[in-house]
Wavefront OBJ file of the C-alpha trace (Angstrom):
o trace
v -49.307 -50.159 -126.037
v -50.497 -47.341 -123.738
v -48.614 -47.804 -120.480
v -46.733 -44.529 -119.970
v -49.453 -42.102 -118.891
v -46.902 -39.904 -117.161
v -44.339 -37.167 -117.636
v -40.865 -38.254 -118.726
v -37.963 -35.959 -117.919
v -35.834 -34.593 -120.764
v -32.703 -36.153 -119.305
v -34.392 -39.562 -119.510
v -35.485 -38.920 -123.094
v -31.918 -37.979 -123.998
v -30.623 -41.082 -122.219
v -32.815 -43.350 -124.337
v -32.083 -41.436 -127.536
v -28.332 -41.590 -126.990
v -28.433 -45.314 -126.229
v -31.089 -46.225 -128.758
v -28.870 -48.646 -130.682
v -27.847 -50.424 -127.483
v -31.489 -50.946 -126.503
v -32.249 -53.513 -129.157
v -33.877 -55.920 -126.686
v -35.368 -55.789 -123.227
v -32.601 -57.799 -121.545
v -29.837 -55.455 -122.718
v -31.918 -52.405 -121.888
v -32.594 -53.629 -118.345
v -28.923 -54.394 -117.732
v -27.877 -50.909 -118.836
v -30.608 -49.192 -116.837
v -29.769 -51.279 -113.778
v -26.179 -50.133 -114.104
v -27.315 -46.524 -114.442
v -29.783 -46.301 -111.562
v -30.087 -49.596 -109.677
v -33.660 -50.379 -110.776
v -34.259 -54.067 -111.454
v -36.438 -55.144 -114.402
v -37.180 -51.628 -115.616
v -39.133 -53.202 -118.499
v -41.065 -56.422 -117.976
v -41.489 -57.318 -121.643
v -40.082 -56.328 -125.031
v -43.312 -54.549 -125.997
v -42.842 -52.020 -123.209
v -39.391 -51.100 -124.503
v -40.696 -50.752 -128.050
v -43.657 -48.691 -126.866
v -41.361 -46.256 -125.084
v -39.110 -45.913 -128.104
v -42.102 -45.149 -130.303
v -43.461 -42.589 -127.836
v -40.089 -40.859 -127.752
v -40.017 -40.707 -131.543
v -43.465 -39.114 -131.857
v -43.060 -36.982 -128.690
v -46.218 -38.454 -127.121
v -44.768 -38.973 -123.695
v -46.799 -36.475 -121.697
v -50.483 -36.810 -120.812
v -53.140 -35.183 -118.642
v -52.758 -35.652 -114.894
v -55.487 -38.077 -113.710
v -57.760 -37.095 -110.828
v -57.557 -39.984 -108.367
v -58.892 -38.228 -105.250
v -61.926 -40.492 -105.223
v -59.499 -43.318 -104.493
v -58.080 -41.533 -101.453
v -55.013 -40.801 -103.588
v -53.427 -37.631 -102.194
v -49.904 -37.603 -103.590
v -47.222 -36.205 -101.292
v -45.621 -33.161 -102.898
v -41.871 -32.878 -103.271
v -41.431 -30.249 -100.581
v -43.372 -32.173 -97.945
v -41.597 -35.412 -98.864
v -38.236 -33.701 -98.350
v -39.375 -32.184 -95.038
v -40.495 -35.587 -93.786
v -37.218 -37.244 -94.782
v -35.288 -34.386 -93.231
v -37.111 -34.917 -89.936
v -36.526 -38.665 -90.117
v -32.816 -38.032 -90.650
v -32.746 -36.180 -87.323
v -33.709 -39.516 -85.732
v -31.568 -41.930 -87.748
v -29.418 -41.752 -90.895
v -27.940 -45.212 -91.421
v -30.920 -46.831 -93.156
v -30.093 -49.777 -95.387
v -33.558 -50.838 -96.513
v -36.465 -48.592 -97.529
v -39.976 -49.903 -98.160
v -42.936 -47.882 -99.409
v -46.080 -50.026 -99.806
v -48.019 -47.372 -101.787
v -45.212 -45.463 -103.453
v -47.329 -43.413 -105.874
v -45.182 -41.018 -107.874
v -42.054 -41.881 -105.915
v -41.368 -38.592 -104.121
v -40.553 -40.285 -100.808
v -38.185 -42.722 -102.518
v -36.429 -39.859 -104.324
v -36.114 -37.858 -101.110
v -34.675 -40.906 -99.318
v -32.121 -41.453 -102.113
v -31.066 -37.826 -101.796
v -30.723 -37.931 -98.010
v -29.382 -41.396 -97.166
v -26.138 -42.709 -98.668
v -26.255 -45.992 -96.772
v -29.288 -47.506 -98.517
v -28.675 -50.947 -100.011
v -32.188 -51.956 -101.033
v -35.433 -50.162 -101.927
v -38.832 -51.736 -102.531
v -41.773 -49.723 -103.810
v -45.252 -51.146 -104.386
v -47.908 -49.357 -106.446
v -51.145 -50.559 -108.017
v -51.594 -47.660 -110.482
v -49.364 -48.423 -113.477
v -48.713 -44.821 -114.636
v -47.317 -44.057 -111.172
v -45.048 -47.112 -111.393
v -43.561 -45.740 -114.585
v -43.279 -42.221 -113.223
v -41.375 -43.509 -110.199
v -38.998 -45.507 -112.377
v -38.383 -42.569 -114.690
v -37.761 -40.231 -111.744
v -35.185 -42.616 -110.259
v -33.433 -42.970 -113.612
v -33.453 -39.197 -114.067
v -31.976 -38.666 -110.609
v -29.029 -40.985 -111.233
v -28.438 -39.587 -114.710
v -27.988 -36.215 -112.994
v -26.051 -37.730 -110.061
v -24.015 -40.601 -111.544
v -21.623 -40.763 -108.582
v -24.308 -41.357 -105.961
v -24.643 -44.763 -104.304
v -26.998 -46.980 -106.327
v -28.947 -49.412 -104.156
v -30.842 -52.390 -105.519
v -34.268 -50.992 -106.395
v -37.509 -52.823 -107.188
v -40.689 -50.956 -108.088
v -43.511 -53.474 -108.249
v -46.803 -53.032 -110.036
v -48.727 -54.899 -107.346
v -51.645 -54.628 -104.955
v -50.396 -53.353 -101.573
v -52.743 -55.718 -99.741
v -51.526 -58.950 -101.315
v -47.828 -58.199 -101.684
v -45.595 -60.794 -99.892
v -44.264 -58.518 -97.135
v -43.383 -61.371 -94.800
v -41.038 -62.771 -97.417
v -39.440 -59.337 -97.869
v -39.185 -59.000 -94.090
v -37.209 -62.252 -93.854
v -34.839 -61.167 -96.610
v -34.159 -57.797 -94.958
v -34.286 -58.638 -91.244
v -30.593 -57.745 -90.818
v -31.018 -54.286 -92.448
v -31.678 -50.961 -90.702
v -35.181 -50.401 -92.033
v -37.297 -47.400 -92.967
v -40.981 -48.063 -93.655
v -42.378 -44.901 -95.192
v -45.478 -43.874 -97.059
v -48.761 -42.083 -97.491
v -51.460 -44.772 -97.857
v -54.999 -43.899 -99.073
v -57.057 -41.705 -96.733
v -60.355 -43.520 -97.283
v -62.283 -46.395 -95.747
v -62.957 -49.743 -97.362
v -66.634 -48.857 -97.846
v -65.726 -45.606 -99.624
v -63.501 -47.464 -102.071
v -66.205 -50.086 -102.453
v -68.737 -47.484 -103.590
v -66.517 -46.612 -106.557
v -65.924 -50.286 -107.378
v -62.216 -50.030 -106.662
v -60.168 -53.206 -106.938
v -57.590 -51.667 -104.609
v -59.139 -53.339 -101.581
v -57.932 -55.986 -99.157
v -59.586 -59.365 -99.093
v -62.592 -59.123 -96.791
v -61.334 -59.852 -93.306
v -62.085 -58.875 -89.747
v -58.512 -57.661 -89.284
v -59.171 -55.966 -85.925
v -60.896 -59.049 -84.533
v -64.182 -57.347 -83.736
v -66.777 -59.674 -82.276
v -70.347 -60.343 -83.288
v -72.361 -57.350 -84.434
v -69.369 -54.983 -84.470
v -67.647 -57.187 -87.010
v -70.380 -56.758 -89.591
v -71.523 -53.191 -88.948
v -69.856 -49.807 -88.418
v -66.746 -51.017 -86.676
v -66.067 -53.335 -89.596
v -65.720 -50.256 -91.821
v -62.010 -49.660 -91.393
v -59.600 -47.119 -92.761
v -57.411 -48.346 -95.630
v -54.437 -46.455 -94.200
v -54.952 -48.204 -90.885
v -55.098 -51.601 -92.567
v -51.800 -50.985 -94.370
v -50.199 -49.537 -91.231
v -51.084 -52.625 -89.185
v -49.890 -54.839 -92.041
v -46.504 -53.075 -91.993
v -46.157 -53.197 -88.217
v -47.020 -56.885 -88.086
v -44.425 -57.663 -90.729
v -41.576 -55.359 -89.707
v -41.920 -54.391 -86.026
v -38.963 -56.633 -85.150
v -36.647 -54.843 -87.619
v -34.263 -52.188 -86.365
v -35.375 -48.859 -87.790
v -38.351 -46.523 -88.099
v -41.944 -46.613 -89.264
v -43.127 -43.309 -90.745
v -46.554 -42.803 -92.373
v -48.699 -39.823 -93.301
v -52.095 -40.979 -92.032
v -55.325 -39.621 -90.608
v -55.259 -38.653 -86.936
v -57.955 -41.216 -86.206
v -55.627 -43.940 -87.496
v -52.789 -42.820 -85.211
v -55.199 -42.825 -82.285
v -56.362 -46.340 -83.145
v -52.808 -47.658 -83.511
v -51.852 -46.386 -80.049
v -55.156 -47.494 -78.527
v -54.832 -51.007 -79.963
v -51.179 -51.184 -78.944
v -52.282 -52.358 -75.503
v -53.386 -55.665 -77.025
v -51.167 -55.775 -80.146
v -47.940 -55.111 -78.226
v -45.954 -54.313 -81.366
v -42.281 -53.717 -80.634
v -42.624 -49.948 -81.128
v -41.709 -47.006 -78.895
v -40.882 -43.276 -78.932
v -44.000 -42.701 -81.033
v -44.647 -39.206 -82.363
v -47.661 -37.653 -84.068
v -46.805 -34.464 -85.959
v -49.912 -32.610 -87.131
v -49.833 -31.337 -90.708
v -51.963 -28.767 -92.518
v -53.811 -31.040 -94.938
v -55.541 -28.119 -96.616
v -52.192 -26.566 -97.471
v -50.408 -29.788 -98.387
v -53.208 -31.719 -100.145
v -56.120 -29.263 -100.463
v -58.404 -31.523 -98.423
v -60.139 -30.975 -95.092
v -58.851 -34.030 -93.243
v -57.158 -34.155 -89.846
v -53.890 -35.913 -90.633
v -50.356 -36.148 -89.356
v -46.955 -37.714 -89.742
v -46.747 -40.719 -87.451
v -43.241 -41.908 -86.556
v -42.307 -44.755 -84.243
v -39.111 -46.671 -83.474
v -39.168 -50.353 -84.401
v -37.733 -53.294 -82.447
v -38.159 -51.562 -79.057
v -39.714 -52.437 -75.745
v -43.433 -51.960 -76.492
v -44.905 -48.615 -75.463
v -48.494 -47.431 -75.732
v -48.101 -43.652 -75.559
v -47.495 -41.038 -78.247
v -46.191 -37.460 -78.106
v -48.092 -34.993 -80.277
v -46.428 -31.996 -81.969
v -47.024 -29.413 -84.648
v -45.116 -30.596 -87.730
v -43.996 -27.113 -88.750
v -43.062 -25.538 -85.393
v -42.252 -28.753 -83.464
v -44.246 -27.301 -80.556
v -45.353 -30.004 -78.136
v -49.148 -30.235 -77.830
v -49.815 -33.241 -75.624
v -48.797 -36.805 -74.912
v -51.641 -39.275 -75.250
v -52.086 -43.000 -74.801
v -52.562 -45.495 -72.003
v -52.136 -44.288 -68.418
v -53.466 -45.966 -65.280
v -55.293 -48.443 -67.473
v -57.212 -45.676 -69.289
v -56.729 -44.357 -72.819
v -56.408 -40.577 -72.495
v -55.673 -37.530 -74.609
v -53.328 -35.898 -72.100
v -51.336 -38.047 -69.725
v -50.174 -34.964 -67.810
v -53.707 -33.624 -67.245
v -55.117 -37.049 -66.488
v -52.414 -37.661 -63.890
v -53.534 -34.470 -62.121
v -57.303 -34.994 -62.508
v -57.923 -38.743 -62.604
v -59.221 -38.679 -59.041
v -62.631 -37.671 -60.454
v -62.694 -40.383 -63.132
v -65.604 -42.516 -62.020
v -69.370 -42.622 -62.421
v -71.631 -39.588 -62.460
v -74.466 -39.767 -59.940
v -76.326 -37.397 -62.263
v -77.660 -39.029 -65.421
v -76.616 -37.096 -68.519
v -79.316 -36.988 -71.177
v -79.394 -35.908 -74.805
v -82.111 -33.529 -75.958
v -85.197 -33.784 -78.139
v -84.967 -35.777 -81.366
v -87.722 -35.495 -83.983
v -85.998 -35.539 -87.437
v -88.616 -33.172 -88.835
v -87.128 -29.731 -88.163
v -88.955 -27.705 -90.811
v -92.296 -28.749 -89.344
v -91.484 -29.141 -85.665
v -89.278 -26.074 -85.232
v -90.283 -22.477 -85.883
v -89.560 -18.844 -85.141
v -91.911 -16.384 -83.405
v -93.444 -13.757 -85.682
v -94.252 -10.139 -84.871
v -98.015 -10.789 -84.860
v -97.823 -13.442 -82.175
v -97.944 -16.402 -84.557
v -95.107 -18.710 -85.637
v -93.135 -19.181 -88.881
v -91.989 -22.743 -89.686
v -89.021 -23.952 -91.734
v -90.991 -23.569 -94.977
v -91.631 -19.915 -94.132
v -95.324 -20.676 -93.527
v -97.254 -18.965 -90.734
v -99.048 -21.194 -88.250
v -101.503 -20.556 -85.457
v -101.432 -23.187 -82.712
v -102.041 -23.403 -78.981
v -99.167 -22.405 -76.686
v -99.321 -25.351 -74.307
v -97.156 -27.762 -76.339
v -94.778 -25.032 -77.542
v -91.416 -24.716 -75.777
v -88.271 -22.717 -76.340
v -85.494 -24.755 -77.960
v -81.726 -24.454 -77.690
v -79.214 -26.028 -80.059
v -75.482 -26.577 -79.612
v -74.707 -23.191 -81.159
v -76.870 -21.502 -78.494
v -74.823 -22.766 -75.554
v -72.252 -19.992 -75.474
v -73.228 -18.005 -72.402
v -72.579 -18.901 -68.795
v -76.329 -18.747 -68.086
v -79.336 -18.223 -70.347
v -83.106 -18.239 -70.591
v -83.114 -16.879 -74.149
v -83.802 -18.888 -77.309
v -84.062 -18.293 -81.046
v -86.370 -21.167 -81.933
v -89.360 -22.966 -80.524
v -90.580 -26.509 -80.936
v -93.664 -28.637 -80.372
v -93.313 -31.281 -77.659
v -95.917 -33.935 -78.481
v -95.072 -36.395 -75.693
v -93.886 -36.291 -72.102
v -92.330 -39.725 -72.352
v -91.240 -42.011 -75.192
v -94.101 -44.007 -76.686
v -96.894 -41.914 -75.141
v -100.122 -42.001 -77.167
v -100.567 -38.722 -79.059
v -104.324 -39.003 -79.710
v -104.952 -36.554 -76.868
v -103.654 -33.729 -79.070
v -106.680 -34.014 -81.393
v -109.303 -33.164 -78.765
v -107.227 -31.093 -76.334
v -105.230 -29.006 -78.824
v -107.204 -29.008 -82.108
v -105.156 -26.262 -83.794
v -101.891 -28.074 -83.046
v -103.352 -31.381 -84.215
v -104.633 -29.842 -87.437
v -101.173 -28.382 -88.160
v -99.389 -31.668 -87.449
v -101.896 -33.798 -89.336
v -101.745 -31.503 -92.375
v -98.024 -32.223 -92.537
v -98.196 -35.897 -91.607
v -96.388 -36.875 -94.814
v -93.186 -35.321 -93.475
v -93.365 -37.444 -90.343
v -94.081 -40.571 -92.384
v -90.920 -39.934 -94.447
v -88.617 -40.104 -91.437
v -86.101 -42.846 -92.201
v -84.972 -43.873 -88.723
v -86.356 -47.217 -87.573
v -86.994 -45.772 -84.096
v -90.230 -44.222 -85.372
v -91.646 -47.437 -86.825
v -94.694 -48.696 -84.948
v -94.746 -45.593 -82.737
v -97.689 -43.170 -82.291
v -98.139 -40.386 -84.858
v -95.819 -37.373 -84.428
v -93.574 -39.281 -81.982
v -90.392 -37.740 -80.664
v -87.417 -39.203 -78.800
v -85.055 -37.944 -76.126
v -88.005 -36.947 -73.982
v -88.931 -37.820 -70.404
v -89.591 -36.217 -67.030
v -86.009 -34.930 -67.141
v -86.856 -32.811 -70.214
v -89.263 -30.697 -68.153
v -86.882 -29.893 -65.309
v -86.821 -26.097 -64.824
v -83.019 -25.893 -64.510
v -80.467 -27.650 -66.675
v -76.678 -27.771 -66.842
v -76.018 -28.233 -70.558
v -73.114 -28.702 -72.957
v -72.802 -28.835 -76.727
v -72.062 -32.216 -78.260
v -71.090 -30.664 -81.603
v -68.301 -28.300 -80.636
v -64.880 -28.783 -79.114
v -65.465 -26.524 -76.114
v -66.120 -28.089 -72.707
v -68.002 -25.026 -71.468
v -71.242 -25.727 -69.565
v -74.250 -23.396 -69.685
v -76.886 -23.046 -66.973
v -80.296 -23.030 -68.679
v -83.226 -21.662 -66.677
v -86.944 -21.291 -67.413
v -88.228 -18.728 -69.902
v -90.012 -15.517 -68.926
v -93.303 -17.400 -68.578
v -91.735 -19.968 -66.238
v -91.733 -22.805 -68.838
v -88.717 -25.108 -69.078
v -86.539 -24.678 -72.144
v -85.799 -27.732 -74.262
v -82.499 -28.743 -75.831
v -82.104 -30.582 -79.128
v -80.352 -33.903 -79.600
v -76.954 -32.289 -80.274
v -76.807 -31.257 -76.601
v -76.351 -33.102 -73.308
v -77.684 -31.992 -69.941
v -78.533 -32.838 -66.353
v -81.753 -31.446 -64.892
v -82.623 -30.005 -61.465
v -85.745 -28.900 -59.618
v -83.849 -26.534 -57.301
v -82.081 -23.452 -58.636
v -79.305 -23.441 -56.037
v -78.509 -27.103 -56.655
v -78.294 -26.355 -60.372
v -75.989 -23.375 -59.736
v -73.621 -25.491 -57.616
v -73.565 -28.344 -60.154
v -72.946 -25.799 -62.914
v -70.046 -24.280 -60.974
v -68.490 -27.684 -60.338
v -68.832 -28.690 -64.007
v -66.925 -25.564 -65.060
v -64.304 -25.909 -62.310
v -60.667 -26.229 -63.277
v -60.563 -29.801 -61.959
v -63.412 -30.973 -64.204
v -62.157 -28.969 -67.178
v -58.681 -30.463 -66.810
v -60.184 -33.940 -66.563
v -62.272 -33.434 -69.712
v -59.254 -32.091 -71.599
v -57.357 -35.170 -70.551
v -59.877 -37.693 -71.908
v -61.412 -35.891 -74.904
v -59.752 -36.236 -78.304
v -60.774 -32.968 -79.934
v -60.462 -34.240 -83.515
v -62.956 -37.042 -82.932
v -66.210 -36.777 -84.889
v -68.302 -36.344 -81.722
v -65.667 -35.674 -79.088
v -68.210 -34.943 -76.338
v -70.751 -37.680 -75.690
v -72.699 -39.286 -72.872
v -70.000 -41.868 -72.114
v -67.461 -39.075 -71.564
v -69.785 -37.032 -69.336
v -70.866 -40.023 -67.265
v -67.243 -40.423 -66.141
v -67.381 -37.183 -64.120
v -67.599 -38.211 -60.466
v -69.413 -35.191 -59.023
v -69.173 -36.603 -55.533
v -65.377 -36.522 -55.712
v -65.413 -33.093 -57.378
v -67.519 -31.862 -54.450
v -65.050 -33.315 -51.955
v -62.119 -31.677 -53.723
v -63.777 -28.237 -53.779
v -63.660 -25.810 -50.863
v -66.856 -23.942 -50.018
v -64.868 -20.699 -49.784
v -64.397 -20.867 -53.559
v -68.132 -21.357 -54.142
v -68.978 -18.525 -51.731
v -66.746 -16.140 -53.613
v -68.101 -17.091 -57.028
v -71.844 -17.664 -56.469
v -73.694 -14.827 -54.776
v -76.409 -15.998 -52.425
v -75.160 -19.563 -52.009
v -74.780 -20.285 -48.306
v -72.978 -22.980 -46.371
v -76.391 -24.572 -45.805
v -76.963 -24.777 -49.596
v -73.529 -26.339 -49.973
v -74.213 -28.944 -47.284
v -77.642 -29.767 -48.727
v -76.061 -30.372 -52.103
v -73.497 -32.662 -50.465
v -76.242 -34.632 -48.763
v -77.304 -35.957 -52.152
v -74.135 -38.051 -52.281
v -74.676 -39.860 -48.997
v -75.482 -43.545 -49.308
v -78.594 -43.170 -47.178
v -79.958 -40.410 -49.366
v -79.673 -41.918 -52.860
v -83.443 -42.324 -53.257
v -84.034 -38.697 -52.347
v -81.184 -37.642 -54.586
v -82.728 -39.282 -57.648
v -85.516 -36.676 -57.552
v -82.939 -34.217 -58.846
v -83.035 -35.522 -62.390
l 1 2 3 4 5 6 7 8 9 10 11 12 13 14 15 16 17 18 19 20 21 22 23 24 25 26 27 28 29 30 31 32 33 34 35 36 37 38 39 40 41 42 43 44 45 46 47 48 49 50 51 52 53 54 55 56 57 58 59 60 61 62 63 64 65 66 67 68 69 70 71 72 73 74 75 76 77 78 79 80 81 82 83 84 85 86 87 88 89 90 91 92 93 94 95 96 97 98 99 100 101 102 103 104 105 106 107 108 109 110 111 112 113 114 115 116 117 118 119 120 121 122 123 124 125 126 127 128 129 130 131 132 133 134 135 136 137 138 139 140 141 142 143 144 145 146 147 148 149 150 151 152 153 154 155 156 157 158 159 160 161 162 163 164 165 166 167 168 169 170 171 172 173 174 175 176 177 178 179 180 181 182 183 184 185 186 187 188 189 190 191 192 193 194 195 196 197 198 199 200 201 202 203 204 205 206 207 208 209 210 211 212 213 214 215 216 217 218 219 220 221 222 223 224 225 226 227 228 229 230 231 232 233 234 235 236 237 238 239 240 241 242 243 244 245 246 247 248 249 250 251 252 253 254 255 256 257 258 259 260 261 262 263 264 265 266 267 268 269 270 271 272 273 274 275 276 277 278 279 280 281 282 283 284 285 286 287 288 289 290 291 292 293 294 295 296 297 298 299 300 301 302 303 304 305 306 307 308 309 310 311 312 313 314 315 316 317 318 319 320 321 322 323 324 325 326 327 328 329 330 331 332 333 334 335 336 337 338 339 340 341 342 343 344 345 346 347 348 349 350 351 352 353 354 355 356 357 358 359 360 361 362 363 364 365 366 367 368 369 370 371 372 373 374 375 376 377 378 379 380 381 382 383 384 385 386 387 388 389 390 391 392 393 394 395 396 397 398 399 400 401 402 403 404 405 406 407 408 409 410 411 412 413 414 415 416 417 418 419 420 421 422 423 424 425 426 427 428 429 430 431 432 433 434 435 436 437 438 439 440 441 442 443 444 445 446 447 448 449 450 451 452 453 454 455 456 457 458 459 460 461 462 463 464 465 466 467 468 469 470 471 472 473 474 475 476 477 478 479 480 481 482 483 484 485 486 487 488 489 490 491 492 493 494 495 496 497 498 499 500 501 502 503 504 505 506 507 508 509 510 511 512 513 514 515 516 517 518 519 520 521 522 523 524 525 526 527 528 529 530 531 532 533 534 535 536 537 538 539 540 541 542 543 544 545 546 547 548 549 550 551 552 553 554 555 556 557 558 559 560 561 562 563 564 565 566 567 568 569 570 571 572 573 574 575 576 577 578 579 580 581 582
């Protein structure tokens, strides 16, 4: 019977060898082991006892370490487990009940046994059988080496974490000081589904999404988040602490959803860890700790796990979910609606054909390193997120073909007006036909998106949507006087007047706006800067809060008349005129 795919310590081997004659049946063996280490039902059946005895005799008790990373299984190393428990002990030390819903190899349980003498009961749940055995053997080994230590009642269950009866356990332990600890899988339900894992919860809309959200992207939830919510629902009324190693996005969601969940948690902390160092994975993760059975709070202090340096305090403030409560408190006056409409740039999904570099002979070189000779009229300079580093620019590395001036425009005109361009595009039509996005279906040949009158504005205030910086770049026309385009990783507002663009650019980079953006942007989000974020900048209020003397000192040539004209765009009687800006 192959059920011990794990390392067994020499002290454990010696223990079984020395007591071999006493372990004639599973009942006697379990009683003795319970006495030695506190673990209930070490063996479930007689065959397991016999299998272990046979493995000890033929020395076949060590096997290759399995690679379970595809299952989101990043086991917490001994050092990190001890550091986490050490930090927890600085908060509370009189824990009586410890629960780990995905206990893995048992390092957290071992660290808790070493640190806390007051523990009366431990429950570990693990679906992967070799880890169950490894945890049991580690506990036995620890108490063989430390026979005088307090031995709590310990149960290590080979169970699915999603179906385990936590509510029943919660009732049994409601009078205990409780520590919920763990490192649940760092994957989503869809990722586990692709590898046919059976370690999945029963399909459920556990966050109560409505309609379309419930069956699309928002229904794809993080397994660690599911288990975290399961624990908080079951144990938030216990005295004690909740402490999980989880992805930063999960911590953010827990605090964000706390406004409606109202779990009895408070004093929440997010301590950022170096996942590359600890687990050799590039995932933004942290230790999340919160106090149970407290008056509900919906804020969380963020620290560096190693230095304890405070980074920010995020959560709900003035009915908004923000990244920095301090910065938002100082800058929330400009949280409103932007009178300028932020747009994303050109989208074509055919970069090797539509984008090219200028060559020394006046022609162009496309993404397949092929030279092309086309008319200049539909060719524009193109900036990507990585190009938006300077304060102001009219330089570009790449060019692109702009086939339409508005979405859905018929492109047949290209054939007779720009025959060279049409010939080039038509010769590569197969690449356009392969575009997967449904937005191109039923649209004219060579269609693009993210295009409109705003794309051709000569002056643009632009920001990267791919990077964490909130720096804005003023983009002007090229040397020939043609507007420069931005790709769909960028956002911008467009202007016809240079001075208006300069003032808007100055305001966007002002300390007030930068503080506001820092306060609402979560830098570890996948796309931390987006249109929704930018549309919250109330430029009218920014203008009111800014003294002209500051503008005059920073922007040469801008006069008080220019400043007043810019302000006129915000007057209620001038909204129609103002719309011509974009």
